C-alpha positions in Angstrom: 149.1 139.4 -57.5 148.3 139.3 -61.2 152.0 139.0 -62.1 152.4 136.2 -59.6 149.5 134.3 -61.2 150.8 134.7 -64.7 154.3 133.9 -63.7 153.2 130.6 -62.2 151.1 129.8 -65.3 154.2 130.4 -67.4 156.2 127.8 -65.5 153.5 125.2 -65.9 152.7 126.0 -69.5 156.2 125.1 -70.6 155.5 121.5 -69.8 151.8 121.5 -70.2 151.0 122.5 -73.8 151.9 119.1 -75.1 149.5 117.5 -72.6 146.7 119.9 -73.7 147.2 118.9 -77.3 147.2 115.2 -76.3 143.9 115.5 -74.4 142.2 117.3 -77.4 143.5 114.7 -79.9 142.3 111.8 -77.7 138.8 113.3 -77.3 138.6 114.0 -81.0 139.6 110.5 -82.2 137.6 108.8 -79.5 134.5 110.6 -80.7 135.3 110.0 -84.4 135.6 106.2 -83.7 132.2 106.2 -82.1 130.6 108.2 -84.9 132.2 105.8 -87.5 130.9 102.7 -85.8 127.4 104.3 -85.3 127.1 105.3 -88.9 128.5 102.1 -90.3 126.4 99.6 -88.4 123.3 101.4 -87.2 121.7 102.1 -83.8 121.0 98.5 -82.8 124.6 97.2 -83.4 126.1 100.4 -82.1 124.0 100.0 -78.9 125.2 96.5 -78.4 128.8 97.7 -78.9 128.3 100.3 -76.1 126.9 97.7 -73.8 129.9 95.5 -74.4 132.2 98.4 -73.9 130.5 99.2 -70.6 130.9 95.6 -69.3 134.5 95.7 -70.3 135.1 99.1 -68.6 133.7 98.1 -65.3 135.8 94.9 -65.2 138.8 96.9 -66.2 138.3 99.4 -63.4 138.3 96.6 -60.8 141.2 94.8 -62.4 143.5 97.8 -62.3 142.9 98.0 -58.5 143.2 101.9 -58.5 146.8 101.6 -59.6 146.6 104.2 -62.5 146.1 106.9 -59.8 147.9 105.3 -56.8 151.0 104.2 -58.7 151.9 107.7 -59.8 152.2 108.8 -56.2 153.9 105.6 -55.0 156.6 105.6 -57.7 157.4 109.2 -57.1 157.5 108.6 -53.3 159.8 105.6 -53.6 162.1 107.5 -56.0 162.8 110.0 -53.2 162.7 107.7 -50.2 163.7 104.1 -51.3 164.9 104.4 -54.8 166.5 101.0 -54.9 163.0 99.4 -54.4 161.3 101.3 -57.3 161.9 98.6 -59.9 160.5 95.9 -57.6 157.5 98.1 -56.9 156.7 98.5 -60.6 157.3 94.8 -61.1 154.9 93.9 -58.3 152.2 96.2 -59.7 152.6 94.6 -63.2 152.3 91.1 -61.8 149.2 91.9 -59.7 147.4 93.6 -62.5 148.3 90.8 -64.9 146.7 88.3 -62.5 143.5 90.4 -61.8 143.0 91.3 -65.5 143.3 87.6 -66.5 140.8 86.8 -63.7 138.5 89.5 -65.1 138.7 87.9 -68.6 137.6 84.6 -67.1 134.7 86.3 -65.2 133.4 87.8 -68.4 133.7 84.5 -70.2 131.6 82.9 -67.5 128.9 85.5 -67.2 128.6 86.8 -70.8 125.8 84.4 -71.7 123.6 85.7 -68.8 124.2 89.4 -69.4 121.6 90.0 -72.2 118.8 89.1 -69.7 119.8 92.0 -67.5 121.2 94.7 -69.8 119.9 93.8 -73.2 122.1 93.4 -76.3 121.0 89.9 -77.2 123.2 87.5 -79.1 125.2 90.4 -80.6 126.4 91.4 -77.1 127.6 87.8 -76.5 129.4 87.8 -79.8 131.1 91.1 -79.1 132.2 89.7 -75.7 133.9 86.8 -77.4 136.9 89.0 -78.5 136.7 92.2 -76.5 137.7 90.8 -73.1 140.9 89.4 -74.7 142.1 93.0 -74.7 141.7 93.3 -70.9 145.3 92.3 -69.8 146.8 94.5 -72.6 144.8 97.6 -71.7 145.2 97.1 -68.0 149.0 96.8 -68.2 149.2 99.6 -70.7 147.5 101.9 -68.2 149.8 100.7 -65.4 152.9 101.5 -67.4 151.6 104.9 -68.3 151.0 105.7 -64.6 154.5 104.4 -63.9 156.1 106.7 -66.4 154.2 109.6 -64.9 155.5 108.7 -61.5 159.0 109.1 -62.9 157.9 112.7 -63.9 157.7 111.8 -67.6 154.8 113.3 -69.7 156.0 111.9 -73.0 154.4 108.4 -72.7 151.1 109.8 -71.3 150.7 112.2 -74.3 152.2 110.3 -77.2 151.2 106.8 -76.4 148.0 107.1 -74.4 146.4 110.3 -75.7 147.5 110.4 -79.4 148.8 107.1 -80.7 146.3 104.8 -79.1 143.1 106.5 -80.1 144.5 107.4 -83.6 145.6 103.8 -84.3 142.3 102.4 -83.0 140.4 104.8 -85.3 142.5 103.8 -88.3 142.1 100.1 -87.8 138.4 100.4 -87.2 138.1 102.4 -90.4 139.9 99.6 -92.3 137.7 97.0 -90.8 134.6 99.0 -91.6 135.6 99.2 -95.2 136.4 95.5 -95.4 133.5 94.1 -93.3 129.8 94.9 -92.6 129.9 93.0 -89.3 130.4 95.0 -86.1 132.0 91.9 -84.4 135.3 92.9 -86.2 135.5 96.1 -84.0 136.6 94.3 -80.8 139.4 92.7 -82.9 140.6 96.2 -83.9 140.7 97.2 -80.2 142.6 94.0 -79.3 145.2 94.7 -82.0 145.6 98.3 -81.0 146.0 97.4 -77.3 148.6 94.7 -77.9 150.6 96.8 -80.3 150.6 99.9 -78.1 151.6 97.8 -75.0 154.5 96.3 -76.9 155.8 99.8 -78.1 155.4 101.3 -74.6 157.1 98.4 -72.9 160.0 98.6 -75.3 160.5 102.3 -74.6 160.3 101.9 -70.8 162.7 99.0 -70.8 165.2 101.2 -72.8 164.7 104.0 -70.3 165.5 101.7 -67.4 162.0 102.1 -65.9 160.7 98.6 -66.6 162.6 95.4 -66.1 162.3 92.2 -68.1 162.7 90.1 -64.9 159.5 90.4 -62.9 159.4 89.8 -59.2 156.5 89.9 -56.7 157.1 91.5 -53.3 154.4 90.7 -50.8 155.3 93.7 -48.7 155.2 96.1 -51.6 152.0 94.5 -52.8 150.4 95.3 -49.5 151.7 98.8 -49.6 150.2 99.3 -53.1 146.9 97.8 -52.3 146.3 99.7 -49.1 147.0 103.0 -50.9 145.2 102.3 -54.2 142.0 100.4 -53.3 140.2 103.5 -52.0 141.1 105.1 -55.3 139.5 102.1 -57.1 136.3 102.9 -55.1 136.4 106.4 -56.4 136.9 105.2 -59.9 133.9 102.9 -59.6 131.8 105.8 -58.3 132.9 107.7 -61.4 131.8 104.8 -63.5 128.4 104.7 -62.0 128.0 108.4 -62.6 128.9 108.0 -66.3 127.6 104.6 -67.4 124.5 103.9 -65.3 122.3 105.5 -68.0 123.6 103.1 -70.7 123.2 100.0 -68.6 119.7 100.8 -67.4 118.5 101.9 -70.9 119.7 98.5 -72.1 117.8 96.7 -69.3 114.6 98.5 -69.9 114.5 99.4 -73.6 117.1 97.3 -75.4 120.2 97.9 -77.5 118.7 100.1 -80.2 117.7 102.8 -77.8 121.2 102.5 -76.2 122.6 103.1 -79.7 120.5 106.2 -80.2 121.3 107.6 -76.8 125.0 107.0 -77.3 125.0 109.3 -80.3 123.9 112.2 -78.0 126.1 111.2 -75.0 129.6 111.4 -76.5 128.7 114.7 -78.3 127.6 116.2 -75.0 130.6 114.9 -73.2 132.8 116.9 -75.6 131.6 120.0 -73.8 133.9 119.6 -70.7 137.0 118.9 -72.9 138.3 122.5 -72.3 137.8 122.1 -68.6 139.7 118.8 -68.6 142.5 120.3 -70.7 142.9 123.3 -68.4 143.3 121.1 -65.4 146.7 119.9 -66.8 147.9 123.5 -66.1 145.6 124.2 -63.2 146.6 121.5 -60.8 150.3 122.3 -60.2 149.6 126.1 -60.0 146.7 125.8 -57.6 148.6 123.3 -55.4 151.5 125.9 -55.2 149.2 128.7 -54.2 147.5 126.6 -51.5 150.8 125.3 -50.2 152.1 128.9 -49.7 148.8 129.9 -48.1 147.9 132.3 -51.0 144.2 131.6 -50.9 143.3 134.9 -52.6 145.7 134.1 -55.5 144.1 130.6 -55.7 140.6 132.2 -55.8 141.6 134.6 -58.6 143.2 131.9 -60.6 140.1 129.7 -60.2 138.0 132.5 -61.6 140.3 133.2 -64.5 140.5 129.6 -65.6 136.7 129.0 -65.2 136.0 132.1 -67.2 138.2 131.0 -70.1 136.7 127.5 -70.0 133.3 129.0 -70.6 134.5 131.4 -73.3 136.1 128.6 -75.3 133.2 126.1 -74.7 130.4 128.5 -75.7 130.4 127.9 -79.5 130.2 124.1 -79.1 127.5 124.4 -76.4 125.3 126.7 -78.7 125.8 124.3 -81.6 124.6 121.3 -79.7 121.8 122.9 -77.8 120.3 125.1 -80.6 121.0 122.8 -83.6 121.0 119.2 -82.4 119.2 117.6 -85.4 121.6 118.8 -88.2 124.6 117.9 -86.0 123.3 114.3 -85.3 122.4 113.9 -89.0 125.9 115.0 -90.1 127.9 112.9 -87.7 125.9 109.8 -87.1 123.3 109.8 -89.9 119.5 110.3 -90.2 118.7 107.2 -88.0 120.0 109.0 -84.9 118.1 112.3 -85.1 115.5 111.0 -82.5 118.3 111.6 -79.9 118.0 115.4 -80.2 116.2 115.9 -76.9 118.8 113.9 -74.9 121.5 115.8 -76.6 120.1 119.2 -75.5 119.5 118.0 -71.9 123.0 116.4 -71.6 124.6 119.4 -73.1 123.1 121.6 -70.5 124.2 119.3 -67.7 127.8 119.1 -68.9 127.9 122.9 -69.6 126.8 123.4 -66.0 129.8 121.3 -65.0 132.1 123.6 -67.0 130.4 126.8 -65.7 131.4 125.9 -62.1 135.0 125.2 -63.0 137.5 122.6 -61.6 135.7 122.4 -58.2 136.5 118.8 -57.4 140.2 119.2 -58.3 140.4 122.3 -56.1 138.9 120.4 -53.1 141.6 117.8 -53.5 144.2 120.6 -53.8 143.0 122.1 -50.6 143.2 118.8 -48.7 139.4 118.0 -48.8 139.2 114.6 -50.6 136.3 113.5 -48.3 134.2 116.4 -49.5 135.0 115.6 -53.1 134.1 111.9 -52.5 130.8 113.0 -50.8 129.9 115.0 -53.9 130.6 112.0 -56.2 128.6 109.6 -54.0 125.7 112.0 -54.0 125.7 112.3 -57.7 126.2 108.5 -58.3 123.3 107.6 -55.9 121.0 110.2 -57.5 121.9 108.9 -60.9 120.9 105.4 -60.2 117.7 106.5 -58.5 116.6 108.9 -61.2 117.4 106.5 -64.0 115.3 103.8 -62.2 112.4 106.3 -61.9 112.6 108.1 -65.2 113.7 105.6 -67.9 110.5 103.5 -67.8 108.3 106.6 -68.1 110.4 108.8 -70.4 112.9 106.5 -72.1 116.2 108.0 -73.2 115.0 111.5 -72.4 114.5 110.3 -68.8 118.1 108.9 -68.8 119.4 112.3 -70.0 117.5 114.1 -67.3 118.9 111.7 -64.7 122.5 112.1 -65.8 122.3 115.9 -66.2 120.6 116.2 -62.8 123.3 114.1 -61.2 126.1 116.3 -62.6 124.2 119.4 -61.6 123.8 118.2 -58.0 127.4 116.9 -57.7 128.9 120.1 -59.0 126.6 122.3 -56.8 127.6 120.4 -53.7 131.3 120.7 -54.5 131.1 124.4 -55.4 129.1 125.1 -52.2 131.8 123.4 -50.2 134.5 125.4 -52.0 132.5 128.6 -51.3 132.8 128.0 -47.6 136.5 127.9 -48.1 136.5 131.3 -49.9 136.7 129.9 -53.5 134.0 130.8 -56.0 133.9 132.0 -59.6 130.6 133.8 -59.2 131.8 137.4 -59.1 130.2 140.3 -60.9 132.3 140.0 -64.1 131.8 136.3 -64.4 128.0 136.6 -63.8 127.9 139.1 -66.8 129.4 136.4 -69.0 126.8 133.9 -67.9 123.9 136.3 -68.4 125.1 137.2 -71.9 125.6 133.5 -72.7 122.1 132.6 -71.5 120.6 135.4 -73.6 122.6 134.4 -76.7 121.6 130.8 -76.3 117.9 131.7 -76.0 118.1 133.7 -79.2 120.0 130.9 -80.9 117.2 128.4 -80.0 114.7 130.7 -81.7 116.7 130.6 -84.9 116.6 126.8 -85.5 117.4 125.2 -88.8 117.9 121.7 -90.0 120.7 122.6 -92.4 124.2 122.2 -91.0 125.7 124.9 -93.2 123.2 127.4 -91.9 123.6 126.2 -88.4 127.4 126.7 -88.5 126.9 130.2 -89.9 124.4 131.1 -87.2 126.7 129.7 -84.5 129.6 131.8 -85.8 127.5 134.9 -85.7 126.0 134.1 -82.3 129.5 133.4 -80.9 130.8 136.7 -82.3 127.9 138.5 -80.6 128.6 136.7 -77.4 132.3 137.7 -77.4 131.6 141.3 -78.4 129.0 141.7 -75.7 131.3 140.2 -73.1 134.0 142.6 -74.1 131.8 145.7 -74.0 130.3 145.1 -70.6 133.8 144.8 -69.0 134.2 141.2 -68.1 138.0 141.0 -68.7 140.9 141.9 -66.4 144.6 142.5 -66.8 145.3 138.8 -66.0 143.2 137.8 -69.0 145.4 139.9 -71.3 148.6 138.3 -69.8 147.1 134.9 -70.1 146.3 135.5 -73.8 149.8 136.8 -74.4 151.3 133.7 -72.7 149.1 131.4 -74.9 150.3 133.2 -78.0 154.0 132.8 -77.0 153.5 129.1 -76.3 151.6 128.3 -79.5 153.5 130.8 -81.8 150.4 132.8 -82.5 150.2 136.6 -82.5 147.3 137.8 -80.4 148.5 141.3 -80.3 145.4 142.9 -81.9 143.1 141.0 -79.6 145.2 141.9 -76.6 145.1 145.6 -77.4 141.3 145.4 -78.1 140.6 143.7 -74.7 142.9 146.3 -72.9 140.7 149.1 -74.2 137.7 147.6 -72.4 139.3 146.8 -69.1 137.8 148.9 -66.3 
């Protein structure tokens, strides 16, 4: 069974390593851009920027009609069943999204003057929304074309254009604008330039590849097919939006843009915690689907356990850094004005770590043909998030918003994991529970050794992480599959893990 799991992982890893790197780069530059804007313009302006970005995102989600998810499947389906219609399908999707995104731009233009009365941001929010919505058609079409290339089985565009080039270019243009201007209203222009340039490059490549045609044609029949399949996916995307952005909007409504700015120093840092979980899903999905399709539920369970274990092992140092030493981290990355967000950072970090601890539960439910259960979990979390933010923000401010969001993630993931457990899938075996216990004890010790100096904090995190790994090794939390997985990773990345493999092997029992 172990050989089968590792063999499947090897097949997927040959095409998945580039995607893992892309996701990591995207997360890094996305955060660096936020940190740069926050440091350069201060909490109030940074808060208004986050409110503008939230408005833009919700309109973008609606304008894309669920196509980024649905088009991948539909393109792949038509390639196998009605290949001659694939070009017309893509053309129809492009025309529909061009129309809806243009309409979205008009909607924002009409309502932007009324928004500060409901979500805060004042005149600065209105100013930011003068330029930012102009990027809407470019970003929407960019995402549609990325989904199209994925439907053709291509990973190149997803990784290079979407996950590396776009966030890197946006960061570099923002950096130039920050150096040249002290006005945050230049940042939306940087986003517009990035989106337009990346769409042009992507379109050129897809036209050369024969995927995109320069002669667009709308097919009413194909439009109906696309909409019927994709609109439920748009609903899921909106639920995800509620789960992730309600705290920002409601903080703006109750407390104004400055508190939003402080909170959004803590939030992107905490959201870094699930990055390893997100990265592993690139490899996890095709392997888990294969096991389920062949009826190999025990292999699926073991693979779920192994992936979840390694997600926690890799995430632990970052989690300890954010939970035990939030003040020096915030001061280093965002500046001294943002240290008041230390409590939300701790609370959010715990919530997102809980998400990682329970592993890829939602993806596994989808793999096992239970999308309704996954949707129920998301609805439960989204509804709870709105209710708790409404109850807690007026009384506890941004700390209340953090409690609401962390609680929502906890409940959502508990529901999904309990549903998975009824299907025989759970990471909570004896070996994994030892890791969690050691991690909890190490975190408790770290929180007793607090410091406000970042150099001391990094040294302590290094020592605490070493202690965590050594203790996990000694108590026998590793298995043969872990050694094979480490060997495979070494082969793919060109790193010699031989000594670590031999050390782990000595403690397997």
